PDB file of N, CA, C and O in Angstrom:
ATOM      1  N   MET A   1     129.763 126.543  96.470  1.00  0.00           N
ATOM      2  CA  MET A   1     128.013 125.888  97.243  1.00  0.00           C
ATOM      3  C   MET A   1     127.694 124.675  96.277  1.00  0.00           C
ATOM      4  O   MET A   1     128.137 124.459  95.149  1.00  0.00           O
ATOM      5  N   LEU A   2     126.888 124.016  96.965  1.00  0.00           N
ATOM      6  CA  LEU A   2     126.256 122.640  95.880  1.00  0.00           C
ATOM      7  C   LEU A   2     124.743 123.217  95.555  1.00  0.00           C
ATOM      8  O   LEU A   2     123.855 123.606  96.314  1.00  0.00           O
ATOM      9  N   ARG A   3     124.818 123.106  94.006  1.00  0.00           N
ATOM     10  CA  ARG A   3     123.209 123.437  94.045  1.00  0.00           C
ATOM     11  C   ARG A   3     122.677 121.988  93.124  1.00  0.00           C
ATOM     12  O   ARG A   3     123.559 121.356  92.543  1.00  0.00           O
ATOM     13  N   THR A   4     121.064 121.454  93.013  1.00  0.00           N
ATOM     14  CA  THR A   4     120.820 120.895  92.331  1.00  0.00           C
ATOM     15  C   THR A   4     119.891 121.636  91.540  1.00  0.00           C
ATOM     16  O   THR A   4     119.229 122.602  91.920  1.00  0.00           O
ATOM     17  N   LEU A   5     119.895 120.935  90.041  1.00  0.00           N
ATOM     18  CA  LEU A   5     119.138 121.587  89.138  1.00  0.00           C
ATOM     19  C   LEU A   5     118.666 120.357  88.229  1.00  0.00           C
ATOM     20  O   LEU A   5     119.274 119.393  87.765  1.00  0.00           O
ATOM     21  N   GLU A   6     117.257 120.807  88.160  1.00  0.00           N
ATOM     22  CA  GLU A   6     116.718 119.996  87.098  1.00  0.00           C
ATOM     23  C   GLU A   6     117.367 119.623  85.783  1.00  0.00           C
ATOM     24  O   GLU A   6     117.714 120.653  85.205  1.00  0.00           O
ATOM     25  N   ALA A   7     117.622 118.672  85.186  1.00  0.00           N
ATOM     26  CA  ALA A   7     117.697 118.827  83.813  1.00  0.00           C
ATOM     27  C   ALA A   7     116.836 117.456  82.997  1.00  0.00           C
ATOM     28  O   ALA A   7     116.025 116.801  83.651  1.00  0.00           O
ATOM     29  N   THR A   8     117.145 117.092  81.375  1.00  0.00           N
ATOM     30  CA  THR A   8     116.508 116.167  80.962  1.00  0.00           C
ATOM     31  C   THR A   8     118.142 115.611  80.119  1.00  0.00           C
ATOM     32  O   THR A   8     119.077 116.411  80.160  1.00  0.00           O
ATOM     33  N   ILE A   9     118.303 114.535  79.558  1.00  0.00           N
ATOM     34  CA  ILE A   9     119.424 114.085  78.787  1.00  0.00           C
ATOM     35  C   ILE A   9     118.747 113.470  77.447  1.00  0.00           C
ATOM     36  O   ILE A   9     118.290 112.332  77.553  1.00  0.00           O
ATOM     37  N   ASP A  10     118.675 113.927  76.579  1.00  0.00           N
ATOM     38  CA  ASP A  10     118.457 113.246  75.183  1.00  0.00           C
ATOM     39  C   ASP A  10     118.608 112.290  74.923  1.00  0.00           C
ATOM     40  O   ASP A  10     119.156 111.836  75.928  1.00  0.00           O
ATOM     41  N   LYS A  11     118.523 111.467  74.189  1.00  0.00           N
ATOM     42  CA  LYS A  11     119.005 109.827  73.682  1.00  0.00           C
ATOM     43  C   LYS A  11     120.399 109.844  73.328  1.00  0.00           C
ATOM     44  O   LYS A  11     121.097 108.839  73.459  1.00  0.00           O
ATOM     45  N   ASN A  12     121.047 111.452  72.679  1.00  0.00           N
ATOM     46  CA  ASN A  12     122.288 111.308  72.111  1.00  0.00           C
ATOM     47  C   ASN A  12     123.005 111.986  73.609  1.00  0.00           C
ATOM     48  O   ASN A  12     123.927 112.794  73.495  1.00  0.00           O
ATOM     49  N   GLY A  13     122.733 111.770  74.343  1.00  0.00           N
ATOM     50  CA  GLY A  13     123.461 112.086  75.635  1.00  0.00           C
ATOM     51  C   GLY A  13     123.413 113.430  75.748  1.00  0.00           C
ATOM     52  O   GLY A  13     124.240 113.648  76.634  1.00  0.00           O
ATOM     53  N   ARG A  14     122.900 114.626  75.359  1.00  0.00           N
ATOM     54  CA  ARG A  14     123.172 115.956  75.365  1.00  0.00           C
ATOM     55  C   ARG A  14     122.192 116.119  76.650  1.00  0.00           C
ATOM     56  O   ARG A  14     121.127 115.504  76.715  1.00  0.00           O
ATOM     57  N   VAL A  15     122.703 117.116  77.796  1.00  0.00           N
ATOM     58  CA  VAL A  15     122.198 117.627  78.869  1.00  0.00           C
ATOM     59  C   VAL A  15     121.669 118.760  78.615  1.00  0.00           C
ATOM     60  O   VAL A  15     122.242 119.501  77.816  1.00  0.00           O
ATOM     61  N   ILE A  16     120.468 119.158  79.226  1.00  0.00           N
ATOM     62  CA  ILE A  16     119.207 120.302  78.781  1.00  0.00           C
ATOM     63  C   ILE A  16     119.063 120.773  80.324  1.00  0.00           C
ATOM     64  O   ILE A  16     118.805 119.991  81.239  1.00  0.00           O
ATOM     65  N   LEU A  17     119.162 121.442  80.399  1.00  0.00           N
ATOM     66  CA  LEU A  17     118.903 122.114  82.242  1.00  0.00           C
ATOM     67  C   LEU A  17     117.315 122.607  81.996  1.00  0.00           C
ATOM     68  O   LEU A  17     116.856 122.742  80.862  1.00  0.00           O
ATOM     69  N   GLN A  18     116.783 122.778  82.837  1.00  0.00           N
ATOM     70  CA  GLN A  18     115.137 123.325  83.069  1.00  0.00           C
ATOM     71  C   GLN A  18     115.063 124.764  83.102  1.00  0.00           C
ATOM     72  O   GLN A  18     114.143 125.364  82.545  1.00  0.00           O
ATOM     73  N   GLN A  19     116.440 125.629  84.035  1.00  0.00           N
ATOM     74  CA  GLN A  19     116.127 126.219  83.808  1.00  0.00           C
ATOM     75  C   GLN A  19     117.718 127.089  83.810  1.00  0.00           C
ATOM     76  O   GLN A  19     118.626 126.378  84.239  1.00  0.00           O
ATOM     77  N   HIS A  20     118.175 128.613  83.360  1.00  0.00           N
ATOM     78  CA  HIS A  20     118.736 128.767  83.268  1.00  0.00           C
ATOM     79  C   HIS A  20     120.062 129.193  84.035  1.00  0.00           C
ATOM     80  O   HIS A  20     119.687 129.421  85.184  1.00  0.00           O
ATOM     81  N   ILE A  21     121.092 129.356  83.974  1.00  0.00           N
ATOM     82  CA  ILE A  21     121.987 129.347  85.095  1.00  0.00           C
ATOM     83  C   ILE A  21     123.227 129.994  84.541  1.00  0.00           C
ATOM     84  O   ILE A  21     123.711 129.553  83.499  1.00  0.00           O
ATOM     85  N   GLN A  22     123.846 131.151  85.258  1.00  0.00           N
ATOM     86  CA  GLN A  22     125.178 131.795  85.108  1.00  0.00           C
ATOM     87  C   GLN A  22     126.454 131.198  85.907  1.00  0.00           C
ATOM     88  O   GLN A  22     126.235 130.933  87.089  1.00  0.00           O
ATOM     89  N   LEU A  23     127.277 131.043  85.597  1.00  0.00           N
ATOM     90  CA  LEU A  23     128.341 130.458  86.369  1.00  0.00           C
ATOM     91  C   LEU A  23     129.667 131.768  86.333  1.00  0.00           C
ATOM     92  O   LEU A  23     129.595 132.503  85.349  1.00  0.00           O
ATOM     93  N   PRO A  24     130.607 132.009  87.148  1.00  0.00           N
ATOM     94  CA  PRO A  24     131.553 132.992  86.662  1.00  0.00           C
ATOM     95  C   PRO A  24     132.425 131.904  86.039  1.00  0.00           C
ATOM     96  O   PRO A  24     132.873 132.415  85.013  1.00  0.00           O
ATOM     97  N   GLU A  25     132.843 130.778  86.140  1.00  0.00           N
ATOM     98  CA  GLU A  25     133.670 130.104  85.050  1.00  0.00           C
ATOM     99  C   GLU A  25     133.333 128.386  85.150  1.00  0.00           C
ATOM    100  O   GLU A  25     132.430 128.064  85.923  1.00  0.00           O
ATOM    101  N   SER A  26     133.933 127.472  84.504  1.00  0.00           N
ATOM    102  CA  SER A  26     133.508 126.582  84.189  1.00  0.00           C
ATOM    103  C   SER A  26     133.559 125.909  85.369  1.00  0.00           C
ATOM    104  O   SER A  26     134.512 126.156  86.107  1.00  0.00           O
ATOM    105  N   ARG A  27     132.709 125.080  85.724  1.00  0.00           N
ATOM    106  CA  ARG A  27     132.758 124.069  87.228  1.00  0.00           C
ATOM    107  C   ARG A  27     132.228 122.594  86.814  1.00  0.00           C
ATOM    108  O   ARG A  27     131.541 122.335  85.825  1.00  0.00           O
ATOM    109  N   ARG A  28     132.665 121.756  87.720  1.00  0.00           N
ATOM    110  CA  ARG A  28     132.592 120.188  87.743  1.00  0.00           C
ATOM    111  C   ARG A  28     130.926 120.222  87.987  1.00  0.00           C
ATOM    112  O   ARG A  28     130.146 121.055  88.448  1.00  0.00           O
ATOM    113  N   ALA A  29     130.791 118.732  87.376  1.00  0.00           N
ATOM    114  CA  ALA A  29     129.073 118.504  87.811  1.00  0.00           C
ATOM    115  C   ALA A  29     129.578 117.082  87.767  1.00  0.00           C
ATOM    116  O   ALA A  29     130.577 116.517  87.322  1.00  0.00           O
ATOM    117  N   LEU A  30     128.125 116.622  88.618  1.00  0.00           N
ATOM    118  CA  LEU A  30     127.764 115.437  88.630  1.00  0.00           C
ATOM    119  C   LEU A  30     126.334 114.816  88.331  1.00  0.00           C
ATOM    120  O   LEU A  30     125.426 115.420  88.902  1.00  0.00           O
ATOM    121  N   VAL A  31     125.945 113.730  87.552  1.00  0.00           N
ATOM    122  CA  VAL A  31     124.817 113.308  86.947  1.00  0.00           C
ATOM    123  C   VAL A  31     124.202 112.382  87.442  1.00  0.00           C
ATOM    124  O   VAL A  31     124.901 111.413  87.737  1.00  0.00           O
ATOM    125  N   THR A  32     122.957 112.297  87.686  1.00  0.00           N
ATOM    126  CA  THR A  32     122.394 111.501  88.447  1.00  0.00           C
ATOM    127  C   THR A  32     121.479 111.052  87.279  1.00  0.00           C
ATOM    128  O   THR A  32     120.525 111.798  87.056  1.00  0.00           O
ATOM    129  N   ILE A  33     121.610 109.981  86.517  1.00  0.00           N
ATOM    130  CA  ILE A  33     120.355 109.392  85.667  1.00  0.00           C
ATOM    131  C   ILE A  33     119.157 108.525  86.203  1.00  0.00           C
ATOM    132  O   ILE A  33     119.374 107.313  86.223  1.00  0.00           O
ATOM    133  N   LEU A  34     117.935 108.953  86.638  1.00  0.00           N
ATOM    134  CA  LEU A  34     116.659 109.026  87.194  1.00  0.00           C
ATOM    135  C   LEU A  34     116.081 107.696  86.287  1.00  0.00           C
ATOM    136  O   LEU A  34     116.018 107.741  85.058  1.00  0.00           O
ATOM    137  N   ASP A  35     115.711 106.630  87.009  1.00  0.00           N
ATOM    138  CA  ASP A  35     114.990 104.987  86.461  1.00  0.00           C
ATOM    139  C   ASP A  35     113.389 105.890  85.838  1.00  0.00           C
ATOM    140  O   ASP A  35     112.265 105.518  86.176  1.00  0.00           O
ATOM    141  N   GLU A  36     113.576 106.743  85.172  1.00  0.00           N
ATOM    142  CA  GLU A  36     111.895 107.280  84.886  1.00  0.00           C
ATOM    143  C   GLU A  36     111.790 108.382  83.474  1.00  0.00           C
ATOM    144  O   GLU A  36     112.602 109.276  83.237  1.00  0.00           O
ATOM    145  N   PRO A  37     110.936 108.145  82.893  1.00  0.00           N
ATOM    146  CA  PRO A  37     111.340 109.190  81.840  1.00  0.00           C
ATOM    147  C   PRO A  37     111.242 110.600  81.896  1.00  0.00           C
ATOM    148  O   PRO A  37     110.693 111.106  82.874  1.00  0.00           O
ATOM    149  N   ALA A  38     111.632 111.208  81.116  1.00  0.00           N
ATOM    150  CA  ALA A  38     111.638 112.714  81.474  1.00  0.00           C
ATOM    151  C   ALA A  38     110.209 113.018  80.509  1.00  0.00           C
ATOM    152  O   ALA A  38     109.917 112.600  79.388  1.00  0.00           O
ATOM    153  N   TYR A  39     109.342 114.081  81.612  1.00  0.00           N
ATOM    154  CA  TYR A  39     107.797 114.667  80.546  1.00  0.00           C
ATOM    155  C   TYR A  39     107.777 115.691  80.019  1.00  0.00           C
ATOM    156  O   TYR A  39     108.540 116.637  80.215  1.00  0.00           O
ATOM    157  N   LEU A  40     107.052 115.631  79.415  1.00  0.00           N
ATOM    158  CA  LEU A  40     107.109 117.531  78.791  1.00  0.00           C
ATOM    159  C   LEU A  40     106.492 118.182  79.700  1.00  0.00           C
ATOM    160  O   LEU A  40     106.923 119.261  80.108  1.00  0.00           O
ATOM    161  N   VAL A  41     105.443 117.654  80.135  1.00  0.00           N
ATOM    162  CA  VAL A  41     104.574 118.506  80.764  1.00  0.00           C
ATOM    163  C   VAL A  41     104.559 118.317  82.499  1.00  0.00           C
ATOM    164  O   VAL A  41     104.357 117.262  83.102  1.00  0.00           O
ATOM    165  N   ALA A  42     104.742 119.209  82.889  1.00  0.00           N
ATOM    166  CA  ALA A  42     105.132 119.564  84.517  1.00  0.00           C
ATOM    167  C   ALA A  42     104.594 118.525  85.437  1.00  0.00           C
ATOM    168  O   ALA A  42     103.527 119.046  85.761  1.00  0.00           O
ATOM    169  N   GLU A  43     104.660 117.270  86.127  1.00  0.00           N
ATOM    170  CA  GLU A  43     104.083 116.621  86.772  1.00  0.00           C
ATOM    171  C   GLU A  43     102.466 117.065  87.425  1.00  0.00           C
ATOM    172  O   GLU A  43     101.369 116.507  87.408  1.00  0.00           O
ATOM    173  N   THR A  44     103.129 118.721  88.141  1.00  0.00           N
ATOM    174  CA  THR A  44     102.039 118.930  89.055  1.00  0.00           C
ATOM    175  C   THR A  44     100.850 119.436  88.101  1.00  0.00           C
ATOM    176  O   THR A  44      99.688 119.357  88.498  1.00  0.00           O
ATOM    177  N   ALA A  45     101.091 119.836  87.129  1.00  0.00           N
ATOM    178  CA  ALA A  45      99.832 120.097  85.870  1.00  0.00           C
ATOM    179  C   ALA A  45      99.068 119.197  85.976  1.00  0.00           C
ATOM    180  O   ALA A  45      97.904 119.347  86.347  1.00  0.00           O
ATOM    181  N   LEU A  46      99.791 117.681  85.550  1.00  0.00           N
ATOM    182  CA  LEU A  46      99.214 116.632  84.923  1.00  0.00           C
ATOM    183  C   LEU A  46      98.038 116.086  86.319  1.00  0.00           C
ATOM    184  O   LEU A  46      96.855 115.755  86.407  1.00  0.00           O
ATOM    185  N   LEU A  47      99.271 116.255  87.279  1.00  0.00           N
ATOM    186  CA  LEU A  47      97.712 115.545  89.012  1.00  0.00           C
ATOM    187  C   LEU A  47      97.080 116.881  89.397  1.00  0.00           C
ATOM    188  O   LEU A  47      96.664 116.726  90.545  1.00  0.00           O
ATOM    189  N   SER A  48      96.804 118.156  88.966  1.00  0.00           N
ATOM    190  CA  SER A  48      96.198 118.885  89.019  1.00  0.00           C
ATOM    191  C   SER A  48      95.074 119.057  88.360  1.00  0.00           C
ATOM    192  O   SER A  48      94.044 119.547  88.823  1.00  0.00           O
ATOM    193  N   GLU A  49      95.283 118.569  87.027  1.00  0.00           N
ATOM    194  CA  GLU A  49      94.130 118.334  85.780  1.00  0.00           C
ATOM    195  C   GLU A  49      93.089 118.351  86.517  1.00  0.00           C
ATOM    196  O   GLU A  49      92.743 119.500  86.792  1.00  0.00           O
ATOM    197  N   SER A  50      92.275 117.330  87.066  1.00  0.00           N
ATOM    198  CA  SER A  50      91.508 116.698  87.035  1.00  0.00           C
ATOM    199  C   SER A  50      90.670 117.922  88.115  1.00  0.00           C
ATOM    200  O   SER A  50      89.501 118.268  87.945  1.00  0.00           O
ATOM    201  N   ALA A  51      91.548 118.421  89.179  1.00  0.00           N
ATOM    202  CA  ALA A  51      91.164 118.648  90.259  1.00  0.00           C
ATOM    203  C   ALA A  51      90.360 120.221  89.927  1.00  0.00           C
ATOM    204  O   ALA A  51      89.317 120.583  90.472  1.00  0.00           O
ATOM    205  N   LEU A  52      91.101 120.971  88.955  1.00  0.00           N
ATOM    206  CA  LEU A  52      91.233 122.126  88.085  1.00  0.00           C
ATOM    207  C   LEU A  52      89.641 121.706  86.843  1.00  0.00           C
ATOM    208  O   LEU A  52      88.822 122.594  86.605  1.00  0.00           O
ATOM    209  N   ALA A  53      89.532 120.643  86.381  1.00  0.00           N
ATOM    210  CA  ALA A  53      88.360 120.521  85.394  1.00  0.00           C
ATOM    211  C   ALA A  53      87.169 120.752  85.617  1.00  0.00           C
ATOM    212  O   ALA A  53      86.355 121.166  84.791  1.00  0.00           O
ATOM    213  N   GLU A  54      86.819 120.310  87.638  1.00  0.00           N
ATOM    214  CA  GLU A  54      85.445 120.618  88.039  1.00  0.00           C
ATOM    215  C   GLU A  54      85.307 121.911  88.191  1.00  0.00           C
ATOM    216  O   GLU A  54      84.161 122.357  88.234  1.00  0.00           O
ATOM    217  N   ASP A  55      86.474 122.835  88.309  1.00  0.00           N
ATOM    218  CA  ASP A  55      86.145 124.374  88.876  1.00  0.00           C
ATOM    219  C   ASP A  55      85.680 124.741  87.342  1.00  0.00           C
ATOM    220  O   ASP A  55      84.558 125.238  87.233  1.00  0.00           O
ATOM    221  N   TRP A  56      86.127 124.623  86.650  1.00  0.00           N
ATOM    222  CA  TRP A  56      86.852 125.217  84.981  1.00  0.00           C
ATOM    223  C   TRP A  56      84.978 124.809  84.271  1.00  0.00           C
ATOM    224  O   TRP A  56      84.036 125.460  83.820  1.00  0.00           O
ATOM    225  N   ASN A  57      85.229 123.669  84.499  1.00  0.00           N
ATOM    226  CA  ASN A  57      84.491 123.154  83.382  1.00  0.00           C
ATOM    227  C   ASN A  57      82.593 123.372  84.357  1.00  0.00           C
ATOM    228  O   ASN A  57      81.999 122.389  84.800  1.00  0.00           O
ATOM    229  N   ARG A  58      82.142 124.535  84.443  1.00  0.00           N
ATOM    230  CA  ARG A  58      81.033 124.632  84.944  1.00  0.00           C
ATOM    231  C   ARG A  58      80.172 125.544  83.948  1.00  0.00           C
ATOM    232  O   ARG A  58      80.852 125.863  82.972  1.00  0.00           O
ATOM    233  N   PRO A  59      79.369 125.858  83.928  1.00  0.00           N
ATOM    234  CA  PRO A  59      78.631 127.308  82.914  1.00  0.00           C
ATOM    235  C   PRO A  59      78.717 128.457  83.489  1.00  0.00           C
ATOM    236  O   PRO A  59      78.334 129.367  82.753  1.00  0.00           O
ATOM    237  N   GLU A  60      79.223 128.928  84.972  1.00  0.00           N
ATOM    238  CA  GLU A  60      79.322 130.115  84.970  1.00  0.00           C
ATOM    239  C   GLU A  60      80.713 130.284  84.837  1.00  0.00           C
ATOM    240  O   GLU A  60      81.070 131.459  84.928  1.00  0.00           O
ATOM    241  N   GLU A  61      81.482 129.567  84.674  1.00  0.00           N
ATOM    242  CA  GLU A  61      82.984 130.087  84.011  1.00  0.00           C
ATOM    243  C   GLU A  61      82.788 130.288  82.631  1.00  0.00           C
ATOM    244  O   GLU A  61      83.433 131.190  82.098  1.00  0.00           O
ATOM    245  N   ASP A  62      81.838 129.456  81.805  1.00  0.00           N
ATOM    246  CA  ASP A  62      81.888 129.528  80.393  1.00  0.00           C
ATOM    247  C   ASP A  62      81.512 130.834  79.919  1.00  0.00           C
ATOM    248  O   ASP A  62      81.936 131.258  78.844  1.00  0.00           O
ATOM    249  N   LYS A  63      80.666 131.559  80.731  1.00  0.00           N
ATOM    250  CA  LYS A  63      79.530 132.802  80.726  1.00  0.00           C
ATOM    251  C   LYS A  63      80.693 134.083  81.069  1.00  0.00           C
ATOM    252  O   LYS A  63      80.834 135.089  80.374  1.00  0.00           O
ATOM    253  N   ALA A  64      81.554 133.715  82.466  1.00  0.00           N
ATOM    254  CA  ALA A  64      82.808 134.498  82.398  1.00  0.00           C
ATOM    255  C   ALA A  64      83.790 134.958  81.629  1.00  0.00           C
ATOM    256  O   ALA A  64      84.295 136.064  81.821  1.00  0.00           O
ATOM    257  N   TRP A  65      84.257 133.933  80.422  1.00  0.00           N
ATOM    258  CA  TRP A  65      85.348 133.898  80.364  1.00  0.00           C
ATOM    259  C   TRP A  65      84.553 133.811  78.431  1.00  0.00           C
ATOM    260  O   TRP A  65      85.360 133.710  77.508  1.00  0.00           O
ATOM    261  N   ALA A  66      83.153 133.860  78.135  1.00  0.00           N
ATOM    262  CA  ALA A  66      82.557 134.201  77.174  1.00  0.00           C
ATOM    263  C   ALA A  66      83.070 135.318  75.640  1.00  0.00           C
ATOM    264  O   ALA A  66      83.214 135.165  74.427  1.00  0.00           O
ATOM    265  N   HIS A  67      83.211 136.560  76.778  1.00  0.00           N
ATOM    266  CA  HIS A  67      83.980 137.579  75.516  1.00  0.00           C
ATOM    267  C   HIS A  67      85.225 137.558  75.519  1.00  0.00           C
ATOM    268  O   HIS A  67      85.816 138.637  75.567  1.00  0.00           O
ATOM    269  N   LEU A  68      86.083 136.131  75.461  1.00  0.00           N
ATOM    270  CA  LEU A  68      87.394 135.928  74.587  1.00  0.00           C
ATOM    271  C   LEU A  68      87.313 134.814  73.589  1.00  0.00           C
ATOM    272  O   LEU A  68      88.220 134.442  72.845  1.00  0.00           O
ATOM    273  N   GLN A  69      86.222 134.385  73.668  1.00  0.00           N
ATOM    274  CA  GLN A  69      85.832 133.419  72.513  1.00  0.00           C
ATOM    275  C   GLN A  69      85.045 134.266  71.231  1.00  0.00           C
ATOM    276  O   GLN A  69      84.157 135.119  71.235  1.00  0.00           O
ATOM    277  N   PRO A  70      85.934 133.499  69.985  1.00  0.00           N
ATOM    278  CA  PRO A  70      85.027 133.835  68.507  1.00  0.00           C
ATOM    279  C   PRO A  70      83.901 133.916  68.956  1.00  0.00           C
ATOM    280  O   PRO A  70      83.438 133.579  70.045  1.00  0.00           O
ATOM    281  N   ASP A  71      83.305 134.541  67.774  1.00  0.00           N
ATOM    282  CA  ASP A  71      81.942 134.597  67.140  1.00  0.00           C
ATOM    283  C   ASP A  71      81.797 133.003  66.719  1.00  0.00           C
ATOM    284  O   ASP A  71      82.693 132.436  66.092  1.00  0.00           O
ATOM    285  N   ARG A  72      80.805 132.462  67.050  1.00  0.00           N
ATOM    286  CA  ARG A  72      80.086 131.238  66.405  1.00  0.00           C
ATOM    287  C   ARG A  72      79.539 130.760  65.122  1.00  0.00           C
ATOM    288  O   ARG A  72      79.018 129.647  65.049  1.00  0.00           O
TER     289      ARG A  72
END
């Protein structure tokens, strides 16, 4: 069975899988190098940040979470 896994390759050529995988024995693999840098933050998090900020940055939210903030 073929599987596609996300990975990054550091400047020394070391392949780092984004998820753990366990195989019964060694397997061959193909690596496709994408013409874009590896992001340390998930793209979906960056894309949703402004939409979530509108909801989170409201006085009602500050009041709801105030019990978790240290006294100032």
